[in-house]
C-alpha positions in Angstrom: 91.7 84.3 100.4 89.3 85.6 102.9 92.2 88.0 104.0 92.6 89.4 100.6 88.8 89.8 100.3 88.8 91.7 103.7 91.8 93.9 102.6 90.2 94.8 99.5 86.9 95.6 101.0 88.8 98.0 103.6 90.7 99.4 100.9 87.6 100.1 98.9 85.9 101.8 101.8 89.2 103.9 102.4 89.0 105.0 98.9 85.4 106.0 98.9 85.7 107.9 102.3 88.7 109.9 100.8 86.8 110.6 97.7 84.0 112.0 99.8 86.3 114.0 101.8 87.8 115.5 98.6 84.6 116.2 97.0 83.3 118.2 100.2 86.4 120.2 100.3 86.2 121.0 96.9 82.5 122.0 97.1 83.6 124.2 100.1 86.2 125.9 98.1 83.8 126.3 95.1 81.1 127.8 97.4 83.5 130.2 99.0 84.8 131.3 95.5 81.1 132.0 94.5 80.2 133.8 97.6 83.2 135.8 97.9 82.2 137.9 94.8 78.9 138.9 96.9 80.2 139.0 100.3 83.4 139.9 102.4 86.0 137.1 103.0 84.6 136.7 106.6 81.0 136.5 105.5 81.8 133.9 102.8 83.6 131.8 105.2 80.6 131.9 107.6 78.3 130.8 105.1 80.6 127.9 104.1 81.0 126.9 107.9 77.1 127.1 108.1 76.6 124.8 105.2 79.2 122.3 106.7 77.1 122.4 109.9 74.0 121.9 107.8 75.5 119.1 105.9 76.8 117.5 109.3 73.4 117.9 111.1 71.7 116.2 108.0 73.9 113.4 108.1 73.5 112.9 111.8 69.7 112.9 111.5 70.0 110.2 108.7 72.4 108.1 110.5 70.4 108.2 113.8 67.2 107.4 112.4 68.4 103.8 111.1 66.9 101.1 113.1 68.8 99.6 116.0 70.0 96.0 116.1 69.0 94.1 119.0 71.5 92.2 121.2 70.0 88.7 120.2 70.4 89.7 116.5 73.9 90.9 117.0 74.9 87.6 118.6 73.8 85.8 115.7 76.2 87.4 113.3 79.0 86.1 115.1 78.7 82.5 113.8 79.6 83.4 110.2 82.8 83.5 108.4 85.3 86.5 108.8 84.2 88.4 105.8 80.4 88.0 107.0 81.4 89.3 110.5 83.4 92.3 109.2 80.7 93.0 106.9 77.9 92.8 109.9 80.2 95.0 111.7 80.4 97.7 108.8 76.8 97.7 108.5 75.8 97.9 112.4 78.6 100.1 113.7 80.0 102.1 110.8 82.0 104.5 113.1 83.7 101.6 114.9 84.6 99.9 111.6 86.2 103.1 110.3 88.1 103.4 113.6 89.1 99.9 113.4 90.3 100.1 109.8 92.5 103.2 110.8 93.9 101.3 113.8 94.9 98.3 111.8 96.3 100.7 109.1 98.6 102.3 111.7 99.5 98.8 113.1 100.5 97.6 110.0 102.8 100.5 109.2 104.1 100.7 112.7 104.7 96.9 113.3 103.4 94.1 111.1 103.7 91.6 113.8 100.9 93.4 115.8 98.8 93.1 112.9 99.0 89.1 112.9 98.0 89.2 116.6 95.2 91.4 116.0 93.9 89.0 113.0 94.3 85.9 115.4 92.3 87.9 118.2 89.5 88.6 115.7 89.2 85.4 114.1 89.3 83.4 117.4 86.8 85.6 119.0 85.9 85.8 122.4 83.4 83.4 124.5 80.3 84.8 126.2 81.3 85.1 130.0 77.5 85.2 131.0 76.5 81.9 129.1 74.0 81.1 126.6 70.7 83.1 127.0 
């Protein structure tokens, strides 16, 4: 049940990310077509690239302004269930979560046995080598 819920969350995240990418590409094409009537092809492409860079800069500023989670707060999230830990990972480190989801997807496609080993490693977790604080 937990694995199914995790798989559904990852699938929903993948669908949302894909939809966002399709929307951005469609908006870029629409902006290019609009500007192509007023500018040369190179000028319209330059404006579209500038708009993409502006969107990227705004996103980077918004992401960097989020409060950072301290080490002690991050350690406290490892005591929950698998779904709670996955949600905490996505909230704290979205880029790492996306990379992990893509890696898991490629592992499943390539060899399903590797996926079982990865899930076991994630569920069992690691002990802290430094000991408790």
